[in-house]
ROLUM-702069 format. One line per 8 residues: number of its first residue (from 1); for each residue x, y, z of N, C-alpha, C. Coordinates in steps of 0.02 Angstrom, whole numbers, plus 50000, padded with zeros to 5 digits. Atoms other than C-alpha are relative to their C-alpha. Example, Ala and Ser with C-alpha at 12.3 -4.5 7.8 and 13.67 -1.06 7.14 Angstrom:
BEGIN
1> 50045,49941,50000,50615,49775,50390,50045,50060,50000; 49958,49941,49997,50684,49947,50357,49961,50055,50037;
This chain:
BEGIN
1> 50029,49952,50004,50003,49994,49995,50032,50073,49998; 49966,49946,50001,50130,50115,50050,50055,50023,49925; 49964,49991,50060,50228,50088,49884,49957,50036,49945; 50041,49966,50064,50077,50125,49774,49975,50080,50005; 49999,49918,49999,50064,50297,49860,50034,50032,49981; 49953,49992,50025,50223,50322,49832,50006,50013,49925; 50005,50003,50077,50200,50284,49637,49947,50046,49983; 50061,49954,50021,50035,50392,49644,50030,50077,50001;
9> 49954,49930,49989,50148,50538,49701,50036,50030,49959; 49955,49984,50044,50273,50516,49585,49971,50013,49930; 50024,49991,50070,50160,50507,49436,49970,50088,50019; 50024,49937,49996,50068,50671,49507,50054,50044,49985; 49924,49961,49997,50246,50756,49522,50012,50006,49925; 49982,49997,50066,50282,50708,49344,49951,50024,49950; 50041,49973,50041,50122,50762,49266,49981,50063,49998; 50002,49928,49970,50108,50919,49349,50052,50054,49962;
17> 49956,49957,50044,50276,50975,49293,50002,49994,49921; 50001,50011,50078,50246,50911,49113,49953,50077,49967; 50024,49960,50000,50112,51034,49120,50021,50073,50004; 49985,49935,49983,50201,51192,49164,50081,50004,49957; 49943,49985,50039,50362,51150,49059,49977,49997,49924; 50032,50021,50062,50320,51196,48885,50053,50016,49955; 49942,49989,50056,50428,51189,48717,49982,50063,49978; 50010,49946,50059,50452,51341,48595,49940,49977,49956;
25> 50053,50019,50059,50325,51241,48476,49941,49990,50032; 50065,50006,49966,50192,51218,48600,49969,50086,50023; 50015,49935,49972,50196,51415,48637,49973,50041,49943; 50042,49966,50039,50062,51511,48552,50030,50061,49972; 49968,49942,50003,50109,51659,48452,49984,50060,50053; 50006,49965,49951,50124,51807,48555,50006,49992,50069; 49971,50022,49943,50192,51734,48708,50057,49979,49987; 49937,50013,49989,50355,51711,48776,50014,49947,50076;
33> 49998,50027,49963,50434,51596,48897,50031,50029,50068; 49969,49971,49945,50472,51662,49085,50018,49943,50040; 49987,50067,49946,50577,51560,49208,49989,50034,50073; 50006,49960,49935,50530,51597,49393,50049,49941,50031; 49960,50043,49946,50648,51524,49532,49954,49988,50053; 50042,50001,49927,50551,51443,49679,50058,49954,50032; 49961,50062,49961,50615,51338,49817,49982,49936,49981; 50003,50061,50036,50536,51197,49724,50041,49980,49939;
41> 49968,50014,50083,50639,51211,49563,49982,50075,49948; 50021,49950,50057,50610,51313,49408,49933,49986,49964; 50059,50021,50052,50452,51344,49334,49978,50042,49952; 50022,49954,50064,50399,51396,49164,49931,50028,49995; 50047,49970,50006,50266,51506,49131,50009,50044,49946; 50012,49946,50072,50195,51617,48979,49988,50054,50025; 50010,49937,49981,50185,51799,48969,49976,50032,49926; 50020,49960,50046,50104,51911,48839,50048,50049,49960;
49> 49955,49950,50055,50215,52001,48709,49987,50060,49981; 50018,49951,50024,50189,52170,48680,50032,50022,49937; 49972,50002,50091,50192,52219,48488,49969,50051,49984; 50021,49949,50032,50184,52372,48394,49975,50014,49927; 50023,49993,50054,50092,52419,48246,50038,50042,49971; 49966,49974,50048,50189,52479,48105,49953,50025,49957; 50054,49956,50043,50082,52619,48008,50049,49988,49922; 49988,49996,50072,50098,52586,47820,50008,50075,49987;
57> 49995,49925,50019,50169,52746,47744,49959,50010,49932; 50055,49967,50064,50059,52832,47606,50037,49969,49941; 49972,50012,50080,50185,52798,47463,50000,49909,49990; 49999,50080,50018,50174,52592,47503,49923,49993,49978; 50079,50027,50015,49980,52610,47460,49989,50042,49935; 50023,49950,50062,50006,52722,47304,50018,49940,49938; 49969,50024,50081,50019,52645,47122,50050,50044,49967; 49949,49974,50022,50152,52695,47024,49968,50052,49936;
65> 50026,49933,50020,50022,52807,46913,49978,50055,50039; 50016,49942,49936,49960,52886,47083,50058,50032,50027; 49935,49964,49967,50138,52924,47126,50011,50061,49945; 49979,49959,50020,50173,53003,46965,49940,50062,49997; 50061,49950,49974,49988,53120,47001,50029,50033,50055; 49973,49947,49947,50048,53168,47154,50052,50051,49977; 49937,49977,50025,50210,53224,47089,49984,50065,49960; 50031,49944,50038,50126,53321,46949,49953,50043,50039;
73> 50044,49945,49959,49988,53400,47063,50063,50053,50042; 49965,49953,49966,50141,53463,47159,50023,50057,49966; 49967,49953,50075,50230,53539,46998,49946,50054,49981; 50045,49958,50029,50068,53598,46910,49933,50030,50023; 50047,49992,49952,49930,53607,47039,49967,50067,49994; 50026,49935,50013,49908,53787,47038,49986,50030,49928; 50001,49956,50058,49917,53816,46862,49948,49961,49940; 50059,50042,50066,49820,53662,46762,49946,49978,50026;
81> 50078,50042,49974,49646,53591,46774,50033,49929,49986; 49997,50062,50004,49630,53403,46781,50015,49977,49949; 49981,50029,50071,49616,53363,46618,50065,50012,49964; 49931,49988,50013,49780,53439,46566,50042,49948,50033; 49953,50040,49943,49864,53351,46712,49993,49937,49983; 50004,50074,50016,49791,53188,46653,50026,49991,49931; 49947,50022,50043,49866,53206,46485,50065,50008,50011; 49918,50003,49982,50031,53256,46562,50019,49925,50022;
89> 49995,50066,49970,50011,53095,46653,50020,49951,49952; 49995,50040,50050,49995,53008,46506,50057,49995,49943; 49942,49992,50040,50133,53073,46413,50069,49968,50040; 49951,50035,49961,50241,53034,46545,50025,49940,50008; 49991,50061,50000,50211,52865,46564,50004,49963,49939; 49992,50020,50066,50204,52823,46382,50070,50017,49977; 49931,49982,50018,50381,52891,46364,50046,49947,50038; 49976,50050,49961,50432,52751,46499,50008,49947,49962;
97> 50004,50052,50054,50389,52617,46380,50045,49988,49950; 49955,49991,50056,50515,52681,46261,50068,49983,50038; 49942,50012,49970,50657,52645,46378,50026,49912,50005; 49960,50065,49987,50777,52483,46368,49983,49977,50068; 50003,50011,49920,50795,52483,46555,49958,50048,50035; 50074,49956,49960,50643,52550,46674,50048,49997,50086; 49994,50012,49932,50738,52502,46854,50088,50009,49997; 49930,49981,49998,50909,52571,46896,50011,49981,50077;
105> 49971,50004,49945,50927,52533,47079,49988,50059,50053; 50022,49971,49944,50902,52621,47250,50039,50066,49987; 49969,49930,49981,50932,52818,47255,50032,50017,50050; 49977,49965,49941,51055,52871,47372,50023,50069,50020; 49997,49930,49972,51076,53046,47358,49981,50046,49937; 50024,49955,50053,51034,53195,47235,50061,49979,49947; 49954,50027,50065,51197,53148,47126,49979,49964,49987; 50034,50054,50020,51126,52989,47111,49934,49998,49948;
113> 50052,49985,50031,50976,53038,47067,50007,50039,49925; 49968,49962,50059,51047,53159,46933,50034,49943,49941; 49971,50061,50033,51155,53005,46853,49951,49968,49980; 50055,50046,50023,51008,52897,46840,49953,50039,49944; 50020,49960,50070,50905,53041,46740,50023,50013,49953; 49958,49990,50061,51038,53089,46631,49991,49942,49962; 49985,50055,50051,51067,52923,46562,49919,49984,49969; 50075,50010,50030,50858,52919,46535,50002,50046,49950;
121> 49999,49961,50041,50867,53066,46457,50038,50005,49921; 49943,50028,50073,51017,53023,46334,49953,49940,49968; 50030,50069,50027,50928,52855,46306,49951,50025,49938; 50065,49999,50052,50767,52950,46227,50018,50078,49948; 49975,49961,50060,50882,53076,46117,50013,50060,50023; 49971,49925,49972,50921,53221,46240,50065,50028,50025; 49927,49973,49970,51091,53232,46231,50026,50064,49972; 49990,49915,50023,51096,53402,46135,49988,50034,50063;
129> 50014,49975,49952,51004,53454,46287,50047,49996,50074; 49934,50013,49950,51124,53380,46418,50050,50034,50003; 49955,49977,50018,51262,53448,46327,50007,50084,50023; 50000,49921,49986,51205,53631,46347,49989,49992,50063; 49998,49978,49955,51156,53611,46501,50051,49993,50056; 49935,50009,49959,51329,53543,46585,50046,50067,49972; 49958,49967,50017,51410,53661,46476,50007,50074,50030; 49996,49936,49974,51492,53834,46532,50007,50038,49960;
137> 50003,49953,50057,51465,53911,46358,49923,49989,49978; 50044,49990,50047,51321,53969,46266,50013,50018,49927; 49979,49995,50061,51312,53991,46086,49951,50057,49964; 50044,49932,50016,51265,54166,46027,50039,50023,49930; 49963,49966,50064,51278,54220,45844,50058,49925,49960; 49960,50062,50027,51354,54038,45806,50069,49996,50025; 49913,50010,49965,51502,54079,45928,49989,49991,50070; 49992,50039,49938,51529,53990,46096,50015,50072,50050;
145> 49983,49962,49951,51537,54115,46233,49990,49982,50068; 50006,50027,49938,51582,54083,46418,49939,50031,50037; 50052,49964,49958,51441,54124,46547,50016,49975,50061; 50020,50022,49937,51406,54115,46727,49931,49991,50030; 50088,50017,49961,51243,54021,46804,49981,50031,50044; 50024,49991,49947,51125,54083,46886,49969,49950,50065; 50034,50043,49981,51063,53922,46931,50049,49942,50006; 49976,50052,50013,51129,53743,46957,49975,49964,49948;
153> 50015,50035,50061,51139,53639,46800,49930,49940,50026; 50050,50042,49993,51013,53518,46880,49967,50017,50063; 50031,50001,49952,50868,53521,47001,49961,49942,50018; 50010,50073,49978,50828,53375,47106,49933,50014,50065; 50057,49991,49934,50658,53378,47227,49980,49938,50011; 50015,50075,49981,50624,53225,47335,49927,50011,50046; 50065,49994,49969,50448,53191,47380,50001,49937,50044; 50001,50060,49965,50477,53052,47522,49928,49983,50014;
161> 50059,50025,49994,50295,53037,47547,49964,49961,49955; 50014,50044,50071,50289,52967,47376,50023,49954,49996; 49943,50021,50023,50441,52882,47378,50022,50021,49940; 49983,49962,50055,50484,52997,47236,50051,50048,49977; 49970,49929,49991,50603,53116,47168,49990,50018,49907; 50008,49972,50051,50597,53237,47018,50073,50041,49991; 49900,49973,50021,50766,53293,46914,49968,50029,49942; 50009,49971,50059,50756,53428,46795,50080,50020,49980;
169> 49943,49977,50015,50906,53478,46693,49988,50091,49985; 50015,49917,50007,50894,53677,46701,50033,50029,49935; 49962,49962,50058,50928,53764,46534,50033,50050,50022; 49951,49949,49989,51057,53893,46513,49967,50066,50043; 50010,49934,49976,51021,54055,46619,50067,50022,50041; 49940,49959,49950,51169,54190,46682,50022,50047,49968; 49958,49935,50014,51283,54313,46641,50048,49998,49958; 49942,50014,50045,51399,54306,46500,50073,50048,50016;
177> 49936,49970,49979,51591,54382,46536,49986,50077,49991; 50009,49933,50030,51545,54551,46444,49926,50020,50038; 50043,49970,49971,51391,54566,46553,49920,49988,49963; 50055,50015,50055,51259,54504,46420,49949,49959,50048; 50048,50059,49972,51105,54413,46511,49975,49951,49949; 50014,50045,50026,51069,54237,46457,49931,49960,50016; 50062,50046,49956,50888,54148,46490,49983,49970,49930; 50041,50075,50033,50813,53988,46409,49935,49994,50008;
185> 50073,50020,49962,50625,53996,46415,49976,49950,49977; 50021,50054,50011,50604,53838,46343,49976,49939,50055; 50029,50062,49944,50504,53696,46445,50053,49956,50005; 49953,50051,49995,50646,53585,46517,49969,49936,50015; 50007,50064,49996,50635,53392,46502,50004,49997,50075; 49986,50001,49952,50619,53320,46660,49985,49915,50019; 50017,50069,49983,50610,53123,46749,49972,50008,50065; 50019,50010,49938,50515,53049,46894,50015,49929,50015;
193> 49974,50068,50000,50605,52908,46969,49959,49984,50075; 50016,50026,49924,50538,52800,47123,50065,49994,50049; 49921,50009,49954,50683,52824,47265,50015,49931,50005; 49974,50062,49950,50674,52654,47346,50038,49941,49945; 49978,50065,50070,50723,52554,47166,50027,50024,49942; 49965,49972,50060,50757,52677,47043,49953,49988,49939; 50035,50017,50065,50621,52630,46935,49971,50074,49973; 50014,49938,50043,50575,52769,46797,49912,49986,50000;
201> 50059,50004,49975,50396,52814,46843,49970,50053,49934; 50009,49942,50047,50379,52972,46717,50065,50052,49959; 49953,49962,50056,50481,53056,46568,49957,50069,49979; 50016,49937,50044,50435,53228,46511,50046,50027,49941; 49959,50002,50052,50509,53250,46329,49975,50046,49965;
């Protein structure tokens, strides 16, 4: 009889311990094991894990066309009606289809954005515009004249909320060495790139 009592106590202790000792595969998501030292030994319990919800950024929710639309609204919003912006968006996106390569890798800086946009415009036949943009000379009456620029050769605007950047090679504008003002009223081309992977989203040529 004494032996049976000891055996029952032994089984009870084994069963109780196995209920408390849970392996990692037995613990449901959102819980973690906590070890508690007691006089009777180590007891394993579970405790809820606090999680932080990460808010999805606006750019992650936008389609490529919507990103182009957002940038166009930022550029033209106060000057153009919706129908004109829609026509511009179509022009921008249609030009992308002419490119042999549409993704060039993450944009890490303004200089990187310029390099990528420059390659796009050259492929689409704007080498002459790029050359004039980067030159220290302008042609006046068939003669090359050195001039001092009033602005940078390229403008780069980042729209982080849309994961986009807008790159414009600026037309020559400045003053020649003899004091003559230079201005180029032509509408410049521009490129809209996705910042995270360098994908070309729109090109105005």
